[in-house]
N, C-alpha and C positions, 0 to 999 in steps of 0.2 A: 637422622640428622647427619650423617656421613661423616667422610673423614675430614677435618679442618684445613681448609684451603685449596683442597687438591681442584678442585672443580678451577677455579681461580687460576692456578698453574696449568692445568691441560688446555686451557683453551690460547695460553701462550705457544703451544707448540703447534702449531698449526700443520706443521709434516709427517704427524704422528695420523692422521685423520685421512682414510679412506671413504669416498663420495661413490656413494652405489645409490642405482636407478633400477625400478622395475613398471615395464608397462604394463597399463588395466588395460583390460579387456571389457568388450562389450558385455552387458548383462545377458545376453544370450549365448555368449559360449562359455557363462560361468557354469563350472561342474563343483560338485560336492566336496567342500575342502577335503574331506578325508579320502579325497580317494586322489589327489595328487602327490604321489611319492617323489615325483621329478623334481617338483616346488620347492623353494623355500619354507623353512617353518621358525614361527615366530616364537620364543617363550617369554609371556608378557606378565610382567611384575602387574598383580593384576590392581593393589591399592593403588600405585605409582601410575596406573592409567586410569583410575577413577580421579587421583586430584589434577593429572593433567586433563580431562576433559572438563572437568567442571570450571578450571582455573581458564583454559581458553574460552572457556561459553560462559562466563560469569555474570554477563548482563543483567540485571537487578536481582544480582545474587540479595541483597539487602532485604528482597522483600521476600524472602525464604526456601526459593527453590521453585525452578518453572523445569521442572522435572520429566514432563514428558517432551521438551524439547530436548534435554540430554539422552534421555530414551532413543530418540530420532537421530541424533548425531550420533551415538552406539553404534546403531544400524546401520547406519551409512558407512561409517569408516571401517565396520566388517566388512559388507559390500563390496567396498573396494580393496579392498587389501586381499579378499578371496579371489576378484574380479582378477588378481595381479598373477593368482596363483599361487597366494602364501598361507600355509597352513596354520592355523591360530591354534596355540591353546596358553590358558589364564590360569594363575598361578595367585590364588590368596592366602593374607595372613589369617593365620589362627590363633591361637591365645599366647595374650603376650608372656616370652619369657623372663623369666625371673631379676637376670639381669639387665633388662632395657627399661625396667621399672623406672630408675631416676631420669632416663632418658624421656617416658611417658609425661614422668611428670613437671618436667622443664617444658615439654610442647603443650600440656594441659593449659599450665601458670600461663604461656605466651599467648595463647587462644582467650583467656580471660582479659588479659591486656588489650588484645585488639576487639574484644567485646565492647569492653569499655572506651577505649576509644570510638569506635563507630556509635556506640549508644549517644556519649557528650557532643557528637559532631552531627546528630540527626537534622538539625536545622539547616545544616551547611550542605547535608547528602540532599534535604529536601529542595531547596534551592538551587542545586543543582541538576534535580532530575526535571525542571523547567524550559531546561535550554534543548535547544536539539540533538540529536543524537550524538554527532561528532563532538561537538563541544562537551555534551553529557559526560561522554567518555574520559574528560580529564577530572572527574570529579571527584574527591578525596575516595570515596568507598571502592573506586578502582586502582588503587594503590597496591599493590601488589603484599605491603607488609601490612592489611586489614584484613582480607580475603579470610573469611572463614566459611570451609564448605558447609552447604547445607545439610539438615543432619538425616534426610533420606538417601541421598545421592550413593552411598557405598550399596545401598541393598536391592537400588534402583537398577544401575549398573549390573549386578549382578541378576538380576530377576531377569533383565532385558538378554541378557546373552546366554543366559536358559532357553527363554524362550525362541531366539534364533538358532538355537543348537549348535553353538558353540560349546570348544571341549573347555569346561573349566575345573579347578580343584581348589579343595580349600586345605593349603596345609596345616600340619598339626599345631605351630610355631608361626615364626617370619617364615615368611615365603622367597626368602633372597637369595639363601644355600641349597634350595632347590629348585629353584629357576636355572641358577648357574650349573647345577648337576644335571637337569635333564635336558639343557642344551649342550653341555659336554655330551654327554651320551647319543643325545641324536644329532650332533654337529649342525644345529643351530643357534639361532642370533639370538641373544638375550635385548631385551628392550625392556627398558627401565627407566629411572629417573635418579640415580642413587650414584655418588661419586664411590662408594665403597665398590662397584661394582669394575672398576679400573686397577684395585689391588690382586683379584680373584686371579690365579698365574693361568687358566684355563677358563675360558668362557666360551665354549665353541669354536662358533662359526664367527663371533665377533659380539660388541658391545654395541646397541644402539642406543642412544640417552633418546628421550620424549621430546627434547626441545632441539633435537635438529631433523624431526619424524616428520616430514611434510607428508599428507596424505589426502588428495581432494576428495572432494565428498559431494562438488555440485558438480554438471554437466559443465559445468562455463567455465572450470579449473581445468591445470595441467593433466596431460593423459600419462605423467607419470608419477609413481612414488618416490623418493627420495629419502636418504638420511644419511650421517656418518657414522661412519663404524671402528671404534676403537678395538686396538690387538693389545691385550700385555705382554707381548714379546716386542711391539714396537717401544711402548712406556719404557719397560725395564732397558731395551738400548739405549733410549736418552736419556736415561740415569746411569748408564753404568753396572747396569745391577743383572740379576739373572732374575727370570719370570719369579722361580721358586724364593726371591725374596721380596716380593712385593708386597704379600702380606704382612712382613714386618717393617716395610716401607710405609704400610698405610696404617700401622697401628702406633709407631714414633712419631708418625705426624697428630695423633691423636681420634680418637672416635669413640663410638656409642659407649665402647668395654673399657678403655683407656682414657682419661681428659687430656683434653690440649694443652690444659693451663700444669697438669701434674708434669708432663714429658718433656715441655719445652726447655724449663729453665735448666734444669741437670745435662740436658743437649748441649744448652748455650754456653752454660758454664762448663762442661767437659770440652766443646770446641776452640775458648779463648785461653785455657791452659795450653791446649796442643798447637795454639798456633791458627785455628781456620777463622778467617775473617767473619763475620757474621754482623750483617747490616739489617740495623734495631728497623722494625715496620717495614720489612721488605718483604710484603707477602709472597712474591712469585719466585723469589730466592730464597725462602726458608726452605721448601722441598728439596733444593740442590744441597743445602746444607743436611739436612736426612740422610741424604743418598750418600752424602761422602764422611757421615759419620759411621754408616751402616759399611760401607767399604773398607774401613781403617778398621774396625771390629769384626769383620768375617771370615779375616784368614785362619783357617785352620792351622795350628800347629803342634808339634808331637804328638802325630797319631791321631789326634784328638777327632773326632766326627763332626758335621754339620751340627748334632743336636746339643755341639756344647756350645753353641752360638750364642743364644737366649740368656743362657747363665752366666756367660759373660757379659755380654753387654748390660744385664741389670746387678753385676758385681762393680760395674763402672760406673753405674748411674745411681746406684741406692745410698751411697754415703753422701752424695751431692745432695741426695733430697733429706737424708737424716738432719744435716747440717745447716738445712735452709730455713726459712719463715713460717714455714708454709704451717696451717694449722692440720694438725693429727699427723705430722710429718713422719715419726716413727711408725705410724699404723700405715700408710703411706708406703715409707720404705719398703715395710717386710712384705706386705701382699702386690709388692710391684713386679716381682718377675712370674707371678701366678695369672696377674692380670695378660700380662705380655702373651702367654701362654694360651688363656681362652682366647683373648681376641684373635690370633693367629690361628687355633683352632676352627674359628667360623669361616675365614678364608679356604682352608686347607687343612682338613681332618687328616691328611695324610705326605704332613709337610717333612720336609727333611729336619727341619728344623727342630720339630717332636722327637722327646724322647722315647714319652712312654704309647700304648696304641693309643687309637681313636677311640676305643671304648672307655677305656679310663681318664682320658682328659676331655672330650669332644661328648661326653652323652647329652642327651635330650630328653624332654622330658614324655615320661609314657605315654602312650595312648592307648592305654586300657579303659578308663574311664570314659574317654568320649567314643569310643568303640562300643562300650554299654551301654550308652546310651542312644547311638544311632543303629544297634543292631533290632532297637524295638518300634523303628518307625517302618510305615508304609509308604506316606504320602510324603512324609519330609525328607528330600537328598541329600541337602546340606546344612551342617547347623552354621550359625551367624557368628563371628568371633566373638559378639557381646556373653554369647552362652556358654561358648568355647571356655572362655575367662572366669565363669562361674563354674564350670565344670572344674577348670584345673587350679582355680588359684582362689577363689570365693571371694570374685573380685568384680566387679561391674563400672564400665569405664561412662558415663556421661558425653555424649558431644556437644561440646561449646558454640551457640551458637548466639547470634544477637536477642538479647532480651535487655528486660527491664531490670538493671543490675540492683535497681532500690527495694527491689520486691525478693520474694523467696524464688528458688532456682526451679526454672519452668520446667524440671522432670520433678518436681515434690507430687503433682497433682497426679502423675502415672503410677506414681511408686505400689498402690495396690495393685497393679497388674503384674509388674515386677514381681513382687511377692509371690504372684501365681506362679511365675517362671521358676524363681528361687526352691520353692517347695515341690515344686514338680520334677524340679533335677533330682533334688534329694530322695523323693520317692523313687524315681526310675533310675538311681544308683544301690539304691536299697541299703542308705545308710554307710557306702563304703569310702569317702571321703573320711581320711586320716585325722582332717584336724575336730571332728565331734569328739565330744566330750559324752561320759556316761548320763549325766546328769542333762546335757540337752541333746539326747537321742533323738528328740523325733522332730527337730528342728536344726535348720541351717543359719550360720549367720555368715551373710555376703559382706562386705565393703564397698559400700557407691561412693564414686568418687566424681561430686558434684560442685558446683560453685553456690561459694554462699559470699554476698558481697561483692567482694573485689577480688577473693582468696580461691583456691583450691582446698576442699574441705572431703575427709572421709567420714561418712556417715553408716554406723552399724545397722543393718536391715536384717527383718527375721523373715525366713520362710518356712513352714513347717508342715506336717503330712495333717492328711482331713482324719478325724476323729470319730465323725459318725460314719454311718453304711456309705459307701461309694457308689456318687451316679456315675454316668458316664461323662467319660473328658469333654464332649460338646456341651452335654447341659453346664459343667462346670463353668467353662469357657464363657457360655449365654450369661452365667450367673456374674463370673469376675465383672463383666461388664455392666452389671446392675439389669439384665435382661430377662428373658425365655424365648423360646421357640417362637412365641405366638407374636412375638415383633419384629421376626424376618419371615417367617414360613410365607408369606404372599409376595414375595418380594423376587426380586431377579439376585441369584447371589453376587453379582458386581456391586448391587448398594449395600449387600451385607456389611461390610467393615464403615460405611459413612453412618448406618445406622448405629449400630454396634459402639463405634468410640464414639458419637456426639452423645449416647443416652452416657455411656460412662464417664465422661467430661461436664457436662450438665449437672451429674450427681454429685461427683469429686469433686469441683469446683465449690458447690454448694455448701459440701460437708467436710471437706479437709484441707480445705484453704480458707486461711482467715479473710475474709471479709470478699470472699472471690466469686461468688455469685454472680451466674453469666446474666446480662440483659438480654432482652428478648429478641431486642433488635441483633442482636451479634450473633442468638442462634440462626434467625432466622439466613442473616447474611450467609454465614457459614454453610449452613445447607445448601442456598441458592451456588456460591462460589464451587462445591466442590462438586454439585450435579453439573453443573456448567463443564465444569474439567471434565467429568465422567460422559458426558454426552457421548464421543466418537465412541468409547468402547462398549457403550449402552446401544448403540446401533443407529444414533440419532444424526442426521448429515449435518454438517460445519457449516455448510452453504446456505440450504432454507428453513430447515429443522428448528436448530440451534444454533442459530448465526455467530459467530465469536464478535462480543460487544466493542464499539472505541472505548477503551477504558484509559488510556494514554496511562500515565506513570503515575500511579496515587501517594497521594503524601503516607509518609510512616510516621505512624503516633506511637507513645511509649506504651500504651493500653495494648495497640493492635498486632506490635509488634510480641510484645510476650505472648499474647494471646496464640499469635503463630506458633511460636513455640513449644507453648504447652499442647496445642494440636499435633504437631508432631510427634510430641515426645509419647503423647496418647498412642498413636498412627503407630511408632515405631513399637513400642511395648507388646501392645494388643498382636503385632504382627510376630515379634519375640514369643510371646505365649502360644500363639498358631503353633509357631513350630515345634517347641516342647510337648505340645500337646497333639502334635500330630494331626491337625485340623487340614480336611480338604477343602480346595476350592473356597479358599480367602483372599488374603491378599497378594496369596502366589499365584491367583488366576491372572491369565494373560492382560497384561496393559493396565490393570487395576492400581497398581501401584504408583508407578508413575504417574496416575492421572487423579492421586486419590488427594493431590496438595497444589495448587496453583497458587504462587505467590499472589502475581500481581490480582486477580482474580480477587483474592481472599482481603487482600487491603482496599480493594475498590469498593466492595459490595459491604465491608463493615464502614466506610467511610460513606457511603450516600445513606446506609442506613441509616446511619447515628445522624444523618441531616434531617430523616424524615421522610424519605423516598417509599413510598407503596411498593407491596409485595411485586403487586400485577406491573408496575414500574422494573423491578428489578428483571421479573421476565418477557420484558418485552422483546417482541418479535419472534418470539419461540411458539411451538405448535401449541393446540390445544392440549394433547397427550404428555406434550413434556411438563404442563401446569398440571394436569392431572397427578403426574409423578412425583411433583414436589409437594402436593397437599399430602399423598398416601405415606409420601415418606417422613414429612413433618410429622403426620399425625403419628407414625409407628415411632416416632423420637421421643414426642411430648408427652406421651400415655404413662400416668401416674409421676410425671415427674413436673408438672405447672408449677408445682409448688416451690421448687427449686430454684425458679428463674424470676430475674425481677423485671415486671414488666413495666416498661418504659412508654411504649406506643401501644393503642389499642388498634389490632391488624383488622377487626373483622372477618375472619376465617369464618365462614358461615358452611355446615354440614345440613343438609337435608334428611327425610326419613329415609330417602333411597341410599346413605350414605355418600352422594356425592357431593363434596368439596367447593363453592366457589369462593373467592378472593377477591375483596372488592378494589375497586376504580379508584376510589379516594382517599386522598392522604391521610395515612394514620391518627388518629387523635394523640395528643400527648399526654400520658399523665403522670408523668412526674420531671423534674428539670434536673439534668445533668450540672449547670453552668459551674455548681459551688466546687465540687472535688472531685466530680466525674466517677465515684463509689458508688455499691452498691450498699443500701442500708445495711444497718448491723441489725443480726440477728440471734436470739439463740439457739446456737450449734446443736442438735441431735450429737451424742454420742455416738463418735463414730470408732469401731474396732481397727479400721484399717487406717488411724493415726493415736498417736498418744497426747497427751493435753498439750494445750497451748505452750505451757510453762517449759515444757522439756527441750533442753538444748539442743542442736540438730546433731550433735555428734553421739547424742544417747537415744535416740530413738528407734525404737524396735517394735514389730506386731508380729502376730501370727499369721500368717497371709491366707491361712483358708479359715480363719475367722471370717474375714471378709465376704466370703460367698453367703452370708448370712444377711450384711449390709447394714442391719438394726431397721431392716423393713423386707418384706417378702413382693420379691418379681418372680416366684412361681407361680406357675398357670394354676 
């Protein structure tokens, strides 16, 4: 969340900015970035980059993500930077530090509020989508305070950077400090979008906010990359402070480690006693007040060193906090000095303001457990931060995106896959996690943070070890997806994720979600939309073999937005399971993850399928080979699962004795009406080991992950 009010204040100081440009060379002149020792080096905060790219290219974000477009933008952005002679290193966040838990909770609660606001305004959003492009961009969904980053964006960007051979690192914890440390060592630029960067006493060659970085990616754009560069010395000079005091300045403004509401009142009260004028509600003036407060309290007297300043300031403010009307004021006062020290450590572990050694005060989580797992991989090169959270703190944070807030969380249906992740983490660690108790030595309890109605709830989910004789990791992977190798063995690896994720979703929507069975037209539409999105990756030309359909902007329906979020949750959970089981050639294959979901296609084909359009019409203008691909994929997905889907239409897909499938051109016959409730008919559910009883409260759901390998039915060959 950054430093309270600092970004606004910085914008009022145009004199502290350096404007820098880099000339973009031609593609023919480009050299591999690793050979450009004489060029500039950007150390980029990867998570900030992901959000920046997603926000700047958020057109139609409400439909669930145009990931192939995002991947293309990333590729072109990197190309322009390389042609300007700039070397790139991306650093991504790892596991969430314990002291950032409160910040993460606040963010997720705000995301749920955005989700609810968007959900209740679907009618207005659909109305604005009917307008021309320029007018449509004024729709409520493009307000910055409503935007939610589509669920797969982070992994798509990371995967794309790997595919184009850019240097990336996933840090043990948050990347901010590592970005600054590397920039300082390399005399490189820090590129991020975080006001915290302004108060590090050394940021290498300078700090570049993403909002000031202009990177042309089209041939018709400028020939220059331009940026605003900030230096800590310049900011400190404008405040009459020394650079070493900037971490203290940022801390006393309020940040993720010291709440602004806690510190502002005592400083304001102290200033009023000392005769320092404080203007209420003056956002740009408050940082100057804090700077004046620091100047008056940092005079070293009586032979004392700078390492007494924090204690002196705490002594000035703690009595004011203790006598205030704040809740828990005595506890806040007693812990005030420790919070200041912890905050300053984050910016400068060797600050002269600190008495103790960095090892004592600024310790970071041990990387032993993550190293233990990583050393066992052959194919998995980097772990997702979601898995690192499981390893480090037994937590999993579901992404918050648009879904039906009157229904169960869209992440519920994919829980069995994540139970496989949790159990696999436990197995690979060999029970090393200190949280394990003797009576639960074969299980791992993970706290999932999920949306429940319009609130953030914590659900305990259990993963355990396999009791029976162990099969191969690949066999387990198939069985977690309600499948076996016969379902995918005759297909290109590119469509394996589609087949496995769809089989899983069909089975668990029926067995694990109350009234959750998919309609057959939804299954058909999801297969068509995903195959069309994957077509370029499969080698089909989008000019004449599988041309882009003319689809406009499809309407957003409550059921389809929930289905889109469920499907992406399944894809993401399947991706994580493939990581921890070290599965090769899955969603990590080039361009596959970026083409696994296309928001506009998804909603368009569900919309027209709901209206009774034939499969032949959905595959209009595609080649016979692509139609045959659809048929074979459809067969592999539906084998043994026909009774898990509710038939709304009779699509009359015919197979001959030669196993050649034909698709009828006729409009399908409607078998049931959906006009009343648009819900599947109720049916008595089979008992599923992957789900507790329907009367169990969300907070107490817990199952053994490896029981789901049997699924209550047999998918073995």
